[in-house]
C-alpha positions, 0 to 999 in steps of 0.5 A: 627353822623359821628365819633361814632357808632350809638345808637342801635335801640330797636326792639320788637313785630314788632315795631322799636323804633329808638333813638330820635337823629337818627330821624328828629324832627316831623315837622307838624300835619298830617292835615298840611302834608295832605294839603301840599300833596294835593297841590302837587298832584293837581299840578302834576295832572294839569301838566299832564293834560296840557301835554295832558295826559288822566286822565283815564290813569294816575290817578290810577298810582298816589299816594294817599294823605296819600301815598304822605305824607308817601313818604315825611316823608320817604324822610326827614328821609333819608335826616336826615340820610345823604341822603343814599338810605336805604336798604330794611330792613331800608326802612321797619323800616322807614315805620314802624317808620312813622306809629308809629309816625303818627298813622293816616297814618298806613293804607297808610304805610301798603299799601306801605309795601305790594306793593313791586315792583309795576308798579308805576313810583313814587314808591320808589322800582320800578326797571328801566327796559330797560332805561325807 
């Protein structure tokens, strides 16, 4: 899509329909994506436990399985768009498009849309303060 203008997206009643060629091809069922996310989350938990962290202190900061699936799908959309970090508006459109493509993830998408500037380190909208 380098040379020409991007096809227009259709927006109506809070829904965004991006042109098919601007989206990555749907790669798997939600069940498969959830299984992959569960494996990733289990590995992350195992790693933090091996480092001696207290699960009472870090478990609430981890994403849910569905949130992890949404972040994976969001990353695939970003990669398909040339790897450019999305603006706030584009991020919101991406999340709404994921909810439209995967209705089972709608609750997770809306939780993420409603969590601007959260304290979670893994959150895509967290701002780095004091170099930490």
